[in-house]
All heavy atoms as TSV, in Angstrom:
chain	resi	resn	atom	element	x	y	z
A	1	MET	N	N	95.989	92.125	2.808
A	1	MET	CA	C	96.564	93.149	1.977
A	1	MET	C	C	96.346	92.773	0.514
A	1	MET	O	O	96.585	91.662	0.121
A	1	MET	CB	C	98.050	93.257	2.294
A	1	MET	CG	C	98.621	94.563	1.886
A	1	MET	SD	S	100.356	94.806	2.372
A	1	MET	CE	C	100.319	94.563	4.117
A	2	SER	N	N	95.922	93.739	-0.263
A	2	SER	CA	C	95.597	93.492	-1.669
A	2	SER	C	C	96.779	93.800	-2.570
A	2	SER	O	O	97.518	94.740	-2.349
A	2	SER	CB	C	94.408	94.377	-2.066
A	2	SER	OG	O	94.202	94.310	-3.450
A	3	ASP	N	N	96.957	92.988	-3.614
A	3	ASP	CA	C	97.996	93.247	-4.607
A	3	ASP	C	C	97.418	93.945	-5.824
A	3	ASP	O	O	98.132	94.277	-6.752
A	3	ASP	CB	C	98.671	91.941	-5.026
A	3	ASP	CG	C	99.557	91.404	-3.929
A	3	ASP	OD1	O	100.185	92.201	-3.214
A	3	ASP	OD2	O	99.608	90.186	-3.790
A	4	ARG	N	N	96.109	94.135	-5.840
A	4	ARG	CA	C	95.452	94.811	-6.958
A	4	ARG	C	C	95.788	96.302	-6.915
A	4	ARG	O	O	95.775	96.915	-5.861
A	4	ARG	CB	C	93.934	94.623	-6.828
A	4	ARG	CG	C	93.181	95.160	-8.003
A	4	ARG	CD	C	91.695	94.834	-7.884
A	4	ARG	NE	N	90.959	95.882	-8.531
A	4	ARG	CZ	C	90.325	96.862	-7.898
A	4	ARG	NH1	N	90.305	96.896	-6.599
A	4	ARG	NH2	N	89.698	97.787	-8.560
A	5	GLU	N	N	96.090	96.862	-8.071
A	5	GLU	CA	C	96.427	98.281	-8.148
A	5	GLU	C	C	95.324	99.060	-8.847
A	5	GLU	O	O	94.756	98.584	-9.820
A	5	GLU	CB	C	97.724	98.488	-8.935
A	5	GLU	CG	C	98.944	97.968	-8.261
A	5	GLU	CD	C	100.197	98.187	-9.101
A	5	GLU	OE1	O	100.170	98.970	-10.067
A	5	GLU	OE2	O	101.198	97.540	-8.789
A	6	THR	N	N	95.074	100.249	-8.343
A	6	THR	CA	C	94.167	101.186	-8.991
A	6	THR	C	C	95.025	102.263	-9.625
A	6	THR	O	O	95.908	102.824	-8.973
A	6	THR	CB	C	93.199	101.809	-7.962
A	6	THR	OG1	O	92.451	100.770	-7.343
A	6	THR	CG2	C	92.260	102.789	-8.626
A	7	GLU	N	N	94.800	102.541	-10.899
A	7	GLU	CA	C	95.571	103.548	-11.626
A	7	GLU	C	C	94.886	104.911	-11.515
A	7	GLU	O	O	93.667	105.008	-11.663
A	7	GLU	CB	C	95.681	103.176	-13.103
A	7	GLU	CG	C	96.401	101.883	-13.376
A	7	GLU	CD	C	97.911	102.023	-13.383
A	7	GLU	OE1	O	98.430	103.107	-13.730
A	7	GLU	OE2	O	98.568	101.026	-13.047
A	8	VAL	N	N	95.687	105.947	-11.267
A	8	VAL	CA	C	95.195	107.325	-11.254
A	8	VAL	C	C	96.073	108.120	-12.217
A	8	VAL	O	O	97.280	108.245	-12.002
A	8	VAL	CB	C	95.248	107.943	-9.832
A	8	VAL	CG1	C	94.808	109.392	-9.875
A	8	VAL	CG2	C	94.403	107.136	-8.866
A	9	ASP	N	N	95.474	108.633	-13.272
A	9	ASP	CA	C	96.209	109.417	-14.261
A	9	ASP	C	C	95.991	110.897	-13.981
A	9	ASP	O	O	94.924	111.445	-14.246
A	9	ASP	CB	C	95.741	109.065	-15.670
A	9	ASP	CG	C	96.594	109.722	-16.744
A	9	ASP	OD1	O	97.485	110.542	-16.402
A	9	ASP	OD2	O	96.368	109.420	-17.924
A	10	ALA	N	N	97.015	111.532	-13.415
A	10	ALA	CA	C	96.952	112.961	-13.112
A	10	ALA	C	C	97.931	113.739	-13.984
A	10	ALA	O	O	98.311	114.863	-13.644
A	10	ALA	CB	C	97.245	113.184	-11.631
A	11	ARG	N	N	98.316	113.150	-15.123
A	11	ARG	CA	C	99.232	113.846	-16.032
A	11	ARG	C	C	98.551	115.093	-16.580
A	11	ARG	O	O	97.378	115.066	-16.928
A	11	ARG	CB	C	99.652	112.920	-17.166
A	11	ARG	CG	C	100.595	111.834	-16.682
A	11	ARG	CD	C	100.937	110.874	-17.780
A	11	ARG	NE	N	99.865	109.873	-17.851
A	11	ARG	CZ	C	100.049	108.615	-18.223
A	11	ARG	NH1	N	101.230	108.198	-18.582
A	11	ARG	NH2	N	99.040	107.784	-18.248
A	12	GLY	N	N	99.314	116.183	-16.614
A	12	GLY	CA	C	98.791	117.447	-17.115
A	12	GLY	C	C	98.106	118.296	-16.051
A	12	GLY	O	O	97.774	119.443	-16.313
A	13	LEU	N	N	97.912	117.737	-14.869
A	13	LEU	CA	C	97.271	118.485	-13.779
A	13	LEU	C	C	98.336	119.125	-12.897
A	13	LEU	O	O	99.386	118.542	-12.654
A	13	LEU	CB	C	96.386	117.566	-12.941
A	13	LEU	CG	C	95.261	116.856	-13.681
A	13	LEU	CD1	C	94.499	115.941	-12.727
A	13	LEU	CD2	C	94.315	117.872	-14.311
A	14	LEU	N	N	98.027	120.317	-12.407
A	14	LEU	CA	C	98.964	121.039	-11.553
A	14	LEU	C	C	98.565	120.926	-10.089
A	14	LEU	O	O	97.413	120.620	-9.757
A	14	LEU	CB	C	99.023	122.511	-11.970
A	14	LEU	CG	C	99.521	122.777	-13.391
A	14	LEU	CD1	C	99.465	124.260	-13.709
A	14	LEU	CD2	C	100.933	122.237	-13.582
A	15	CYS	N	N	99.527	121.202	-9.228
A	15	CYS	CA	C	99.348	121.182	-7.781
A	15	CYS	C	C	98.127	122.025	-7.406
A	15	CYS	O	O	97.951	123.117	-7.951
A	15	CYS	CB	C	100.605	121.756	-7.126
A	15	CYS	SG	S	100.542	121.890	-5.352
A	16	PRO	N	N	97.264	121.522	-6.564
A	16	PRO	CA	C	97.325	120.312	-5.741
A	16	PRO	C	C	96.528	119.140	-6.331
A	16	PRO	O	O	96.268	118.162	-5.644
A	16	PRO	CB	C	96.694	120.760	-4.429
A	16	PRO	CG	C	95.574	121.662	-4.889
A	16	PRO	CD	C	96.166	122.391	-6.101
A	17	LEU	N	N	96.128	119.244	-7.590
A	17	LEU	CA	C	95.208	118.250	-8.159
A	17	LEU	C	C	95.725	116.808	-8.173
A	17	LEU	O	O	94.942	115.894	-7.879
A	17	LEU	CB	C	94.755	118.678	-9.546
A	17	LEU	CG	C	93.866	119.939	-9.565
A	17	LEU	CD1	C	93.550	120.339	-10.991
A	17	LEU	CD2	C	92.601	119.720	-8.771
A	18	PRO	N	N	97.012	116.528	-8.465
A	18	PRO	CA	C	97.439	115.125	-8.406
A	18	PRO	C	C	97.224	114.498	-7.021
A	18	PRO	O	O	96.725	113.381	-6.905
A	18	PRO	CB	C	98.921	115.187	-8.778
A	18	PRO	CG	C	99.007	116.378	-9.677
A	18	PRO	CD	C	98.064	117.379	-9.051
A	19	VAL	N	N	97.564	115.242	-5.972
A	19	VAL	CA	C	97.375	114.732	-4.612
A	19	VAL	C	C	95.893	114.591	-4.297
A	19	VAL	O	O	95.460	113.597	-3.697
A	19	VAL	CB	C	98.078	115.642	-3.578
A	19	VAL	CG1	C	97.613	115.331	-2.160
A	19	VAL	CG2	C	99.580	115.472	-3.677
A	20	LEU	N	N	95.085	115.541	-4.701
A	20	LEU	CA	C	93.639	115.466	-4.428
A	20	LEU	C	C	93.004	114.280	-5.141
A	20	LEU	O	O	92.134	113.603	-4.577
A	20	LEU	CB	C	92.948	116.769	-4.826
A	20	LEU	CG	C	93.319	117.987	-3.983
A	20	LEU	CD1	C	92.637	119.233	-4.533
A	20	LEU	CD2	C	92.949	117.774	-2.527
A	21	ARG	N	N	93.441	113.997	-6.368
A	21	ARG	CA	C	92.924	112.819	-7.092
A	21	ARG	C	C	93.298	111.537	-6.352
A	21	ARG	O	O	92.480	110.639	-6.193
A	21	ARG	CB	C	93.480	112.774	-8.516
A	21	ARG	CG	C	92.936	113.842	-9.423
A	21	ARG	CD	C	91.728	113.326	-10.204
A	21	ARG	NE	N	91.099	114.394	-10.958
A	21	ARG	CZ	C	91.249	114.597	-12.253
A	21	ARG	NH1	N	92.021	113.802	-12.953
A	21	ARG	NH2	N	90.631	115.588	-12.850
A	22	ALA	N	N	94.554	111.442	-5.936
A	22	ALA	CA	C	95.004	110.255	-5.204
A	22	ALA	C	C	94.245	110.112	-3.892
A	22	ALA	O	O	93.798	109.016	-3.538
A	22	ALA	CB	C	96.508	110.337	-4.933
A	23	GLN	N	N	94.066	111.204	-3.185
A	23	GLN	CA	C	93.358	111.196	-1.901
A	23	GLN	C	C	91.930	110.688	-2.070
A	23	GLN	O	O	91.456	109.868	-1.279
A	23	GLN	CB	C	93.354	112.601	-1.315
A	23	GLN	CG	C	92.685	112.715	0.029
A	23	GLN	CD	C	92.747	114.131	0.562
A	23	GLN	OE1	O	92.747	115.103	-0.200
A	23	GLN	NE2	N	92.819	114.259	1.863
A	24	LYS	N	N	91.250	111.149	-3.102
A	24	LYS	CA	C	89.869	110.741	-3.349
A	24	LYS	C	C	89.774	109.242	-3.632
A	24	LYS	O	O	88.905	108.547	-3.110
A	24	LYS	CB	C	89.294	111.545	-4.514
A	24	LYS	CG	C	87.846	111.240	-4.808
A	24	LYS	CD	C	87.317	112.118	-5.920
A	24	LYS	CE	C	85.859	111.809	-6.197
A	24	LYS	NZ	N	85.317	112.657	-7.253
A	25	VAL	N	N	90.677	108.738	-4.453
A	25	VAL	CA	C	90.671	107.309	-4.793
A	25	VAL	C	C	91.020	106.473	-3.563
A	25	VAL	O	O	90.361	105.472	-3.274
A	25	VAL	CB	C	91.633	107.028	-5.967
A	25	VAL	CG1	C	91.826	105.538	-6.164
A	25	VAL	CG2	C	91.102	107.661	-7.243
A	26	LEU	N	N	92.054	106.867	-2.830
A	26	LEU	CA	C	92.470	106.119	-1.645
A	26	LEU	C	C	91.364	106.037	-0.602
A	26	LEU	O	O	91.203	105.012	0.062
A	26	LEU	CB	C	93.722	106.754	-1.031
A	26	LEU	CG	C	95.017	106.482	-1.789
A	26	LEU	CD1	C	96.081	107.508	-1.432
A	26	LEU	CD2	C	95.510	105.072	-1.507
A	27	ALA	N	N	90.581	107.090	-0.463
A	27	ALA	CA	C	89.507	107.120	0.529
A	27	ALA	C	C	88.471	106.027	0.282
A	27	ALA	O	O	87.839	105.547	1.221
A	27	ALA	CB	C	88.837	108.491	0.551
A	28	GLY	N	N	88.324	105.616	-0.970
A	28	GLY	CA	C	87.328	104.611	-1.307
A	28	GLY	C	C	87.858	103.182	-1.343
A	28	GLY	O	O	87.130	102.267	-1.714
A	29	LEU	N	N	89.110	103.007	-0.950
A	29	LEU	CA	C	89.738	101.685	-1.017
A	29	LEU	C	C	90.006	101.135	0.380
A	29	LEU	O	O	90.172	101.903	1.332
A	29	LEU	CB	C	91.059	101.769	-1.788
A	29	LEU	CG	C	90.955	102.159	-3.263
A	29	LEU	CD1	C	92.343	102.358	-3.846
A	29	LEU	CD2	C	90.186	101.109	-4.041
A	30	PRO	N	N	90.099	99.815	0.508
A	30	PRO	CA	C	90.396	99.226	1.810
A	30	PRO	C	C	91.863	99.403	2.189
A	30	PRO	O	O	92.722	99.616	1.321
A	30	PRO	CB	C	90.073	97.738	1.615
A	30	PRO	CG	C	90.276	97.505	0.158
A	30	PRO	CD	C	89.865	98.786	-0.526
A	31	ARG	N	N	92.142	99.311	3.464
A	31	ARG	CA	C	93.507	99.386	3.980
A	31	ARG	C	C	94.373	98.358	3.253
A	31	ARG	O	O	93.967	97.217	3.058
A	31	ARG	CB	C	93.479	99.116	5.481
A	31	ARG	CG	C	94.792	99.270	6.157
A	31	ARG	CD	C	94.624	99.047	7.659
A	31	ARG	NE	N	95.882	99.198	8.337
A	31	ARG	CZ	C	96.344	100.342	8.819
A	31	ARG	NH1	N	95.625	101.430	8.738
A	31	ARG	NH2	N	97.516	100.389	9.415
A	32	GLY	N	N	95.569	98.765	2.833
A	32	GLY	CA	C	96.488	97.875	2.144
A	32	GLY	C	C	96.370	97.909	0.630
A	32	GLY	O	O	97.228	97.378	-0.067
A	33	ALA	N	N	95.322	98.537	0.107
A	33	ALA	CA	C	95.136	98.629	-1.343
A	33	ALA	C	C	96.243	99.499	-1.945
A	33	ALA	O	O	96.775	100.395	-1.295
A	33	ALA	CB	C	93.771	99.217	-1.672
A	34	LEU	N	N	96.571	99.226	-3.200
A	34	LEU	CA	C	97.630	99.955	-3.893
A	34	LEU	C	C	97.058	100.900	-4.942
A	34	LEU	O	O	96.130	100.544	-5.671
A	34	LEU	CB	C	98.577	98.972	-4.580
A	34	LEU	CG	C	99.390	98.075	-3.660
A	34	LEU	CD1	C	100.088	96.984	-4.460
A	34	LEU	CD2	C	100.405	98.890	-2.874
A	35	VAL	N	N	97.637	102.087	-5.008
A	35	VAL	CA	C	97.276	103.073	-6.025
A	35	VAL	C	C	98.548	103.463	-6.759
A	35	VAL	O	O	99.568	103.784	-6.133
A	35	VAL	CB	C	96.617	104.319	-5.394
A	35	VAL	CG1	C	96.498	105.448	-6.407
A	35	VAL	CG2	C	95.255	103.973	-4.829
A	36	ARG	N	N	98.501	103.419	-8.087
A	36	ARG	CA	C	99.620	103.868	-8.915
A	36	ARG	C	C	99.205	105.208	-9.514
A	36	ARG	O	O	98.288	105.289	-10.319
A	36	ARG	CB	C	99.949	102.850	-9.998
A	36	ARG	CG	C	101.220	103.202	-10.755
A	36	ARG	CD	C	101.701	102.101	-11.662
A	36	ARG	NE	N	101.980	100.867	-10.946
A	36	ARG	CZ	C	103.147	100.565	-10.378
A	36	ARG	NH1	N	104.144	101.437	-10.420
A	36	ARG	NH2	N	103.319	99.409	-9.759
A	37	LEU	N	N	99.883	106.261	-9.080
A	37	LEU	CA	C	99.586	107.624	-9.507
A	37	LEU	C	C	100.619	108.066	-10.535
A	37	LEU	O	O	101.823	107.969	-10.296
A	37	LEU	CB	C	99.627	108.549	-8.286
A	37	LEU	CG	C	99.552	110.053	-8.539
A	37	LEU	CD1	C	98.194	110.449	-9.112
A	37	LEU	CD2	C	99.836	110.819	-7.253
A	38	HIS	N	N	100.135	108.574	-11.680
A	38	HIS	CA	C	101.003	109.116	-12.726
A	38	HIS	C	C	100.792	110.634	-12.761
A	38	HIS	O	O	99.645	111.097	-12.866
A	38	HIS	CB	C	100.639	108.533	-14.093
A	38	HIS	CG	C	100.690	107.041	-14.124
A	38	HIS	ND1	N	101.863	106.329	-14.209
A	38	HIS	CD2	C	99.700	106.119	-14.057
A	38	HIS	CE1	C	101.598	105.050	-14.203
A	38	HIS	NE2	N	100.284	104.887	-14.122
A	39	ALA	N	N	101.870	111.398	-12.657
A	39	ALA	CA	C	101.771	112.856	-12.645
A	39	ALA	C	C	102.926	113.471	-13.423
A	39	ALA	O	O	104.013	112.893	-13.490
A	39	ALA	CB	C	101.782	113.370	-11.209
A	40	THR	N	N	102.677	114.638	-13.993
A	40	THR	CA	C	103.728	115.372	-14.701
A	40	THR	C	C	104.106	116.657	-13.973
A	40	THR	O	O	105.101	117.284	-14.329
A	40	THR	CB	C	103.290	115.712	-16.138
A	40	THR	OG1	O	102.007	116.329	-16.097
A	40	THR	CG2	C	103.222	114.460	-17.008
A	41	ASP	N	N	103.361	117.031	-12.972
A	41	ASP	CA	C	103.639	118.247	-12.209
A	41	ASP	C	C	104.916	118.058	-11.380
A	41	ASP	O	O	105.002	117.122	-10.578
A	41	ASP	CB	C	102.458	118.569	-11.300
A	41	ASP	CG	C	102.660	119.836	-10.496
A	41	ASP	OD1	O	103.434	120.710	-10.938
A	41	ASP	OD2	O	102.048	119.953	-9.422
A	42	ALA	N	N	105.896	118.920	-11.573
A	42	ALA	CA	C	107.165	118.816	-10.846
A	42	ALA	C	C	106.965	118.894	-9.339
A	42	ALA	O	O	107.692	118.251	-8.575
A	42	ALA	CB	C	108.125	119.908	-11.305
A	43	ALA	N	N	105.985	119.649	-8.883
A	43	ALA	CA	C	105.730	119.799	-7.448
A	43	ALA	C	C	105.256	118.492	-6.812
A	43	ALA	O	O	105.389	118.320	-5.598
A	43	ALA	CB	C	104.701	120.896	-7.199
A	44	SER	N	N	104.753	117.575	-7.614
A	44	SER	CA	C	104.281	116.305	-7.049
A	44	SER	C	C	105.420	115.532	-6.408
A	44	SER	O	O	105.198	114.722	-5.504
A	44	SER	CB	C	103.577	115.451	-8.107
A	44	SER	OG	O	104.497	114.944	-9.057
A	45	TRP	N	N	106.668	115.768	-6.851
A	45	TRP	CA	C	107.831	115.068	-6.303
A	45	TRP	C	C	107.968	115.346	-4.811
A	45	TRP	O	O	108.472	114.510	-4.059
A	45	TRP	CB	C	109.072	115.492	-7.077
A	45	TRP	CG	C	110.166	114.474	-7.071
A	45	TRP	CD1	C	111.414	114.634	-6.538
A	45	TRP	CD2	C	110.152	113.157	-7.629
A	45	TRP	NE1	N	112.153	113.490	-6.734
A	45	TRP	CE2	C	111.398	112.568	-7.406
A	45	TRP	CE3	C	109.182	112.416	-8.299
A	45	TRP	CZ2	C	111.715	111.279	-7.815
A	45	TRP	CZ3	C	109.499	111.126	-8.718
A	45	TRP	CH2	C	110.752	110.581	-8.475
A	46	VAL	N	N	107.515	116.517	-4.373
A	46	VAL	CA	C	107.520	116.891	-2.953
A	46	VAL	C	C	106.149	116.627	-2.336
A	46	VAL	O	O	106.046	116.106	-1.223
A	46	VAL	CB	C	107.895	118.391	-2.789
A	46	VAL	CG1	C	107.747	118.839	-1.353
A	46	VAL	CG2	C	109.307	118.637	-3.288
A	47	ASP	N	N	105.100	116.980	-3.062
A	47	ASP	CA	C	103.737	116.901	-2.520
A	47	ASP	C	C	103.281	115.486	-2.193
A	47	ASP	O	O	102.647	115.259	-1.160
A	47	ASP	CB	C	102.730	117.511	-3.505
A	47	ASP	CG	C	102.927	118.998	-3.698
A	47	ASP	OD1	O	103.595	119.626	-2.853
A	47	ASP	OD2	O	102.408	119.535	-4.700
A	48	VAL	N	N	103.549	114.522	-3.056
A	48	VAL	CA	C	103.049	113.159	-2.851
A	48	VAL	C	C	103.688	112.510	-1.621
A	48	VAL	O	O	102.968	111.979	-0.772
A	48	VAL	CB	C	103.198	112.300	-4.120
A	48	VAL	CG1	C	102.857	110.845	-3.834
A	48	VAL	CG2	C	102.305	112.848	-5.234
A	49	PRO	N	N	105.023	112.552	-1.461
A	49	PRO	CA	C	105.595	111.978	-0.236
A	49	PRO	C	C	105.079	112.668	1.029
A	49	PRO	O	O	104.810	112.012	2.042
A	49	PRO	CB	C	107.105	112.194	-0.402
A	49	PRO	CG	C	107.302	112.263	-1.873
A	49	PRO	CD	C	106.072	112.946	-2.413
A	50	HIS	N	N	104.939	113.982	0.970
A	50	HIS	CA	C	104.423	114.745	2.114
A	50	HIS	C	C	102.996	114.297	2.452
A	50	HIS	O	O	102.671	114.048	3.612
A	50	HIS	CB	C	104.461	116.234	1.790
A	50	HIS	CG	C	103.996	117.112	2.895
A	50	HIS	ND1	N	104.757	117.379	4.001
A	50	HIS	CD2	C	102.833	117.777	3.063
A	50	HIS	CE1	C	104.077	118.188	4.809
A	50	HIS	NE2	N	102.910	118.444	4.264
A	51	PHE	N	N	102.151	114.178	1.435
A	51	PHE	CA	C	100.774	113.713	1.620
A	51	PHE	C	C	100.757	112.324	2.263
A	51	PHE	O	O	100.020	112.079	3.217
A	51	PHE	CB	C	100.034	113.698	0.279
A	51	PHE	CG	C	98.835	112.811	0.260
A	51	PHE	CD1	C	97.692	113.138	0.978
A	51	PHE	CD2	C	98.837	111.628	-0.466
A	51	PHE	CE1	C	96.569	112.312	0.975
A	51	PHE	CE2	C	97.731	110.796	-0.478
A	51	PHE	CZ	C	96.598	111.138	0.247
A	52	CYS	N	N	101.559	111.409	1.741
A	52	CYS	CA	C	101.574	110.039	2.268
A	52	CYS	C	C	101.964	110.021	3.738
A	52	CYS	O	O	101.323	109.341	4.551
A	52	CYS	CB	C	102.534	109.167	1.463
A	52	CYS	SG	S	101.944	108.800	-0.207
A	53	THR	N	N	102.993	110.767	4.081
A	53	THR	CA	C	103.450	110.815	5.476
A	53	THR	C	C	102.362	111.331	6.396
A	53	THR	O	O	102.080	110.737	7.436
A	53	THR	CB	C	104.703	111.717	5.593
A	53	THR	OG1	O	105.744	111.135	4.807
A	53	THR	CG2	C	105.161	111.838	7.036
A	54	HIS	N	N	101.721	112.403	6.008
A	54	HIS	CA	C	100.723	113.029	6.879
A	54	HIS	C	C	99.386	112.312	6.890
A	54	HIS	O	O	98.643	112.420	7.865
A	54	HIS	CB	C	100.562	114.507	6.518
A	54	HIS	CG	C	101.745	115.311	6.950
A	54	HIS	ND1	N	101.928	115.739	8.242
A	54	HIS	CD2	C	102.847	115.700	6.263
A	54	HIS	CE1	C	103.077	116.375	8.339
A	54	HIS	NE2	N	103.658	116.361	7.139
A	55	ALA	N	N	99.080	111.562	5.845
A	55	ALA	CA	C	97.801	110.852	5.783
A	55	ALA	C	C	97.914	109.408	6.274
A	55	ALA	O	O	96.912	108.701	6.362
A	55	ALA	CB	C	97.252	110.877	4.358
A	56	GLY	N	N	99.139	108.958	6.569
A	56	GLY	CA	C	99.326	107.609	7.071
A	56	GLY	C	C	99.393	106.535	6.005
A	56	GLY	O	O	99.177	105.358	6.285
A	57	HIS	N	N	99.700	106.924	4.780
A	57	HIS	CA	C	99.851	105.966	3.685
A	57	HIS	C	C	101.339	105.673	3.483
A	57	HIS	O	O	102.193	106.463	3.871
A	57	HIS	CB	C	99.252	106.511	2.390
A	57	HIS	CG	C	97.830	106.918	2.506
A	57	HIS	ND1	N	96.843	106.073	2.969
A	57	HIS	CD2	C	97.208	108.103	2.251
A	57	HIS	CE1	C	95.683	106.704	2.964
A	57	HIS	NE2	N	95.885	107.941	2.540
A	58	GLU	N	N	101.647	104.550	2.841
A	58	GLU	CA	C	103.031	104.186	2.566
A	58	GLU	C	C	103.359	104.505	1.110
A	58	GLU	O	O	102.670	104.031	0.200
A	58	GLU	CB	C	103.230	102.690	2.810
A	58	GLU	CG	C	104.617	102.204	2.452
A	58	GLU	CD	C	104.748	100.689	2.467
A	58	GLU	OE1	O	103.771	99.981	2.792
A	58	GLU	OE2	O	105.836	100.207	2.114
A	59	LEU	N	N	104.406	105.281	0.905
A	59	LEU	CA	C	104.906	105.513	-0.449
A	59	LEU	C	C	105.859	104.366	-0.758
A	59	LEU	O	O	106.988	104.330	-0.271
A	59	LEU	CB	C	105.611	106.867	-0.554
A	59	LEU	CG	C	106.147	107.225	-1.931
A	59	LEU	CD1	C	105.042	107.230	-2.975
A	59	LEU	CD2	C	106.857	108.563	-1.883
A	60	VAL	N	N	105.378	103.399	-1.525
A	60	VAL	CA	C	106.137	102.188	-1.825
A	60	VAL	C	C	107.276	102.487	-2.793
A	60	VAL	O	O	108.396	102.007	-2.628
A	60	VAL	CB	C	105.210	101.089	-2.394
A	60	VAL	CG1	C	105.990	99.855	-2.781
A	60	VAL	CG2	C	104.108	100.751	-1.392
A	61	SER	N	N	107.000	103.304	-3.808
A	61	SER	CA	C	108.043	103.674	-4.769
A	61	SER	C	C	107.685	104.978	-5.456
A	61	SER	O	O	106.513	105.366	-5.521
A	61	SER	CB	C	108.253	102.576	-5.814
A	61	SER	OG	O	107.112	102.446	-6.634
A	62	ALA	N	N	108.722	105.635	-5.955
A	62	ALA	CA	C	108.560	106.867	-6.735
A	62	ALA	C	C	109.628	106.842	-7.819
A	62	ALA	O	O	110.815	106.749	-7.514
A	62	ALA	CB	C	108.722	108.093	-5.841
A	63	THR	N	N	109.194	106.894	-9.076
A	63	THR	CA	C	110.124	106.862	-10.199
A	63	THR	C	C	109.767	107.970	-11.181
A	63	THR	O	O	108.653	108.498	-11.154
A	63	THR	CB	C	110.079	105.502	-10.921
A	63	THR	OG1	O	108.755	105.277	-11.409
A	63	THR	CG2	C	110.485	104.363	-9.990
A	64	GLU	N	N	110.712	108.283	-12.041
A	64	GLU	CA	C	110.464	109.283	-13.077
A	64	GLU	C	C	111.045	108.780	-14.395
A	64	GLU	O	O	112.171	108.292	-14.435
A	64	GLU	CB	C	111.097	110.617	-12.708
A	64	GLU	CG	C	110.815	111.693	-13.734
A	64	GLU	CD	C	111.338	113.054	-13.313
A	64	GLU	OE1	O	112.109	113.140	-12.345
A	64	GLU	OE2	O	110.970	114.025	-13.983
A	65	ALA	N	N	110.256	108.882	-15.450
A	65	ALA	CA	C	110.716	108.497	-16.783
A	65	ALA	C	C	109.952	109.315	-17.817
A	65	ALA	O	O	108.726	109.411	-17.755
A	65	ALA	CB	C	110.491	107.008	-17.034
A	66	GLY	N	N	110.668	109.922	-18.712
A	66	GLY	CA	C	110.047	110.673	-19.794
A	66	GLY	C	C	109.162	111.818	-19.329
A	66	GLY	O	O	108.175	112.132	-19.976
A	67	GLY	N	N	109.514	112.430	-18.208
A	67	GLY	CA	C	108.734	113.554	-17.700
A	67	GLY	C	C	107.522	113.157	-16.868
A	67	GLY	O	O	106.830	114.017	-16.352
A	68	THR	N	N	107.273	111.859	-16.735
A	68	THR	CA	C	106.151	111.387	-15.908
A	68	THR	C	C	106.697	110.790	-14.623
A	68	THR	O	O	107.589	109.940	-14.655
A	68	THR	CB	C	105.307	110.334	-16.653
A	68	THR	OG1	O	104.729	110.949	-17.806
A	68	THR	CG2	C	104.202	109.789	-15.777
A	69	LYS	N	N	106.164	111.257	-13.532
A	69	LYS	CA	C	106.508	110.718	-12.226
A	69	LYS	C	C	105.442	109.684	-11.867
A	69	LYS	O	O	104.251	109.952	-12.004
A	69	LYS	CB	C	106.548	111.837	-11.189
A	69	LYS	CG	C	107.687	112.807	-11.417
A	69	LYS	CD	C	107.229	114.211	-11.128
A	69	LYS	CE	C	108.250	115.241	-11.493
A	69	LYS	NZ	N	108.527	115.342	-12.921
A	70	THR	N	N	105.877	108.511	-11.423
A	70	THR	CA	C	104.954	107.441	-11.077
A	70	THR	C	C	105.174	107.055	-9.631
A	70	THR	O	O	106.299	106.762	-9.218
A	70	THR	CB	C	105.152	106.225	-11.995
A	70	THR	OG1	O	104.940	106.645	-13.355
A	70	THR	CG2	C	104.165	105.118	-11.662
A	71	TYR	N	N	104.083	107.079	-8.861
A	71	TYR	CA	C	104.132	106.784	-7.441
A	71	TYR	C	C	103.268	105.564	-7.160
A	71	TYR	O	O	102.150	105.474	-7.663
A	71	TYR	CB	C	103.568	107.964	-6.630
A	71	TYR	CG	C	104.203	109.284	-6.972
A	71	TYR	CD1	C	103.663	110.126	-7.936
A	71	TYR	CD2	C	105.368	109.687	-6.333
A	71	TYR	CE1	C	104.244	111.330	-8.256
A	71	TYR	CE2	C	105.968	110.901	-6.643
A	71	TYR	CZ	C	105.399	111.717	-7.595
A	71	TYR	OH	O	105.990	112.906	-7.908
A	72	LEU	N	N	103.790	104.654	-6.344
A	72	LEU	CA	C	103.002	103.526	-5.880
A	72	LEU	C	C	102.740	103.762	-4.408
A	72	LEU	O	O	103.679	103.866	-3.612
A	72	LEU	CB	C	103.746	102.199	-6.106
A	72	LEU	CG	C	102.953	100.950	-5.732
A	72	LEU	CD1	C	101.674	100.828	-6.576
A	72	LEU	CD2	C	103.817	99.711	-5.920
A	73	ILE	N	N	101.455	103.882	-4.080
A	73	ILE	CA	C	101.030	104.221	-2.724
A	73	ILE	C	C	100.190	103.089	-2.166
A	73	ILE	O	O	99.254	102.625	-2.815
A	73	ILE	CB	C	100.186	105.522	-2.743
A	73	ILE	CG1	C	100.978	106.672	-3.372
A	73	ILE	CG2	C	99.734	105.879	-1.324
A	73	ILE	CD1	C	100.131	107.877	-3.739
A	74	ARG	N	N	100.515	102.666	-0.934
A	74	ARG	CA	C	99.706	101.652	-0.237
A	74	ARG	C	C	98.868	102.386	0.815
A	74	ARG	O	O	99.393	103.121	1.635
A	74	ARG	CB	C	100.579	100.604	0.437
A	74	ARG	CG	C	99.739	99.479	1.085
A	74	ARG	CD	C	100.594	98.411	1.746
A	74	ARG	NE	N	101.698	97.936	0.935
A	74	ARG	CZ	C	101.607	97.024	-0.030
A	74	ARG	NH1	N	100.428	96.488	-0.319
A	74	ARG	NH2	N	102.676	96.650	-0.695
A	75	ARG	N	N	97.557	102.161	0.743
A	75	ARG	CA	C	96.645	102.832	1.678
A	75	ARG	C	C	96.915	102.366	3.094
A	75	ARG	O	O	97.035	101.187	3.379
A	75	ARG	CB	C	95.195	102.551	1.338
A	75	ARG	CG	C	94.230	103.395	2.156
A	75	ARG	CD	C	92.801	103.019	1.857
A	75	ARG	NE	N	91.840	103.927	2.409
A	75	ARG	CZ	C	91.553	104.045	3.706
A	75	ARG	NH1	N	92.195	103.327	4.600
A	75	ARG	NH2	N	90.642	104.907	4.127
A	76	GLY	N	N	97.052	103.346	3.990
A	76	GLY	CA	C	97.290	103.055	5.412
A	76	GLY	C	C	96.010	102.995	6.198
A	76	GLY	O	O	94.927	103.101	5.681
């Protein structure tokens, strides 16, 4: 399992683009790799956990500060 994180900046993008950006990056990473996704779209608060559950990834954390939602996703 890797502790290296890949950053995905999806701030300013609307649904479904934050999830699609994360999906594209995760597809190119090995199992266990971490992706930190930054998004400002309010719908991402529902979309990202839903995506992780259905795609078999682990949502390690989800936080919000200053209008930016930050998700840490471990590739399943």
